[in-house]
N, C-alpha and C positions, 0 to 999 in steps of 0.2 A: 295507490303510492309508496314504499319506502317514502325515509326523506330522516337524512345525519343530521344531526342537529350537534353544537360543541360541544355540548356536554354526555348526549344520549342518542338515544335513534330511536327516530317510531316503521312501525311497519302496522298503516293500517289499511292491507287488504281484507279484501271482506267486514269491516268498518261502516257502517252506515254512511259516517261526515266524517268523512278525510279532517286532515290535518291541512287549516284555514288560516289566512293572516286573524282572522275573527279572536279561533280561541289563542293563538299565538299574542295578538295585543293584548286579551283580557287573561292569561296568566302571567303575562309582562305591566302588568298593570297594576293585577291586585294588590292590596296590603296584605304581601306573607311572611313579610321578613322578619318578621314577632313572632307567628302561629306555632303554637307547639303539639298543636291539635284537628288536626286539618280529612275538612269530606269532602268529596270531589261526587257532587251529582252527576248523573248519566258517563263516567265517562269516556265512551268511546273507547279506541287506539290506548285512552293511558295521557294522551300531553299534555292538559290540564295537571295532574299527577305528578308528573316527573319537572313537570318546569315547578312543581314548587315545594319537589322535594328537592329539587336544584338552588333555588334561593330561600330554601328557609330551612333549621335542622331539627323539623316537628315529620312528626308520622300523618301519612297517609293514607284515609283510606274510603280509595272509589269503589262507588254504590254503580253499576250495567244491568241492565235489561237481559239485555239482549246476549246469549249466548254464545256467540261467537264473538262478540267486540269485546264479551269479557276474558273471553280465552286469548286473546290477540293483544289485549290490555296489560294480563299476567304474563305472556311471552312475553314484552314489551318489560319489564317490570324485573324480570330476572335479568332482561340483558343487563338491567342498567347497572351502576355502582350508589344504585340506595336502596333495593331488593328488601335489605330489611328491614325498612321504613315505610315501604309501602304492600298494602291487603286490597284485592278488592275484593268484592259480590257480590253474584252474581240474584240479583232478589230487584223487585222495584222498591222503590223508595219510600212509599207509603209503610212496605212493611216492613222494611228497613228503620220506621221513626213509629212506627208502631212497637214491635222488639227493643225500644228503646226506652220509653216512656216508663218503665220499671224502676229502671240506674236513674245514675247519678251521671252518665256520660251524658259532653254537651263540648261543642266545636267550639274554638271560636276563630275558626274560621273554614264558611262553606261557599266551595268556589261554582259555577255552573255553567255552560251554554246550551239551556235551554232551548228544546222543541218553540216551536210561535209559529206554522200552519197551522188553522182548526180546522177540521172537514176538508171537506172540495176532493178532487180529481190529483191522485197520487202517482205519482212520478214513478216508470217504467219498473228501478233500480226497490225493488221493497226496499230493503235495505236501509236507504237514505231516505225515505220517506215515510219512513218508522223513525228516526232518529227528528226527520225535519217539520215532523207532525204533532199536536199537542193530546192528540187523541189517545195513548200511553201515560200524555204528564199534563193533565190542563194547570195553569197558575193556580186554583184556588189548591192544588192539590199540593203542587210542585211550594208554593206561601203556607201552605201550613206544616209541612214536613221543615222546613224553612225555624218556622217560628217553635216546634219540637227536639230539634237540636243544637238551636245555636245556645250556647253562653251569654248571659245577660250581657254582658261586655263585648263580648263576638261582633264580626261584622260578616257580612258576604256578597260576594261579586259576582255580577252577570251579564251580562251581553245582550241586548237583543237589537232585533232594527226598529227603524220605529216609528213601522206603520200597527209594533204587536204594543209598544210603551203605553196610549192613553186603554187596555182591555189591561196590561199589569195592576194597572196605575184601577184602577176603575175594583181589580179584586184585593192590593194590595188597602184601599183606602179603611177596611173593611177587618186588616187586621192589627196585630202589636208592631207592625213592623214598622221604619222607614228607610226613602230616600235621602241616606247625608249626604254621599259623592257623585255627581254624575262626567264624562267624558265621553261630549256629543263630536262625534268620527263623521271628517266625512272623508272620502277619495283625493279631492281636491282642493286652493282655495277659492276659484269660482262654483263649489257643484255648496249642495247643501247636508248637510249634517244626514246617512243615513240609517246608520248606528249610532247603540250607544251603549255604557260599560259604566256604571254604576255598581257605590256600595248598598248597603242596609245595615240600620241595623233594629235594640227595641229602642219601643217608644219608650220604656222602662228608664232608660239607661239616664243617669241622672245628666252625665254633659252633654247627649242627644239634647234632651229635654229648654237644657238651660240654653243652648248652644238655637235650635230649631231659625237653623237657614240651608241651604242645602250646597256642598263647594262645586262651586262649578266652572264647566273648562276646554276648548276648545279643541279638535288636535286635529291635522292632516296628513295624509298616508303618502300623496305624495304630490312631486312637484309638478309647472304644467307640459315639463318635458314627461314625463312619466316617470323617471328616477323618486326615491323615498325626499323626502323630507328630510335634517336633520335630527327633528324630535321622534320621525319614527327609525333610526338608526339607535339612536340615542336608547330609546329605550330598548330595542331588538339585539345587542351587540350582546347581550351576552349568549344569546341561545343562534343567532345567522353563520352560519360559515365568512360566508362573504366579509360579515362587517365585524 
C-alpha cells in the first residue's frame, strides 16, 4: 500500500515487507545525521534509505536481493528529492561484501531491518515470507557482511524481535563486533518489550573498548488509550504527516 511521508512517498506494492512501524522507528532512531557513506542491507521498498537521505547529507547504497523489490526501491528513489544520493543494487549482501574485499570503501553507517524467522512454515505470500525468513540471509552471514563493510569507527543499526535476540547475540559473540546501544520497545507501559533497536561497533574501536558498557533505554509506542506516546511522537514528527 502506498504511504506518503512529509518529504517522500513510498510505493511498496509487490515488496515482501511493507512500510511498518518497526522500520520507521529504526530509521528515525539510528544515529545517521553525521554519516557520509551509508549502506542499507535488505532495502525492500527503500524506506530506510529514504529516511537516511532525509536525515543526513550522506550517500546511500541500498542492497536488495529480490528483483521486484529492487525495482520498486529504484522507482521510489527516483521520485524523491534525493535521487542523486541514492543507489540501489540488486544482489545478495554476501556477494556485495565479497566484491568489496579488494577495495578501500567502507561505510560509516550500516542500517538493516533483517529477516528473523528460521525455517518453518512460510506464509502464503511468498514475497513477505522471503523478507521475514532467514533462509536468504542468516545472522551469521549478516554479521560477517557488516564486519567486512563497516568502517573501524563506524556503527550499524538494526531492529529485531525479542525472541531473535539470543540467537543474534550468540552469533555476534564470535565476531569482532559488539553491541554499544540498545532501546527496548514495548507497545505500552503495561507490556513487556517485544522489539529491540540496537547499534553495533567494532571491538577494535578504542573508544568502545574504554567504555565497555551498553547504553540501554526503554521506549513505549502507545498510551493506554491507544494514542501515541509523546516520545513516539517526538521520534516520528519529522516523517508522519499527522504530526
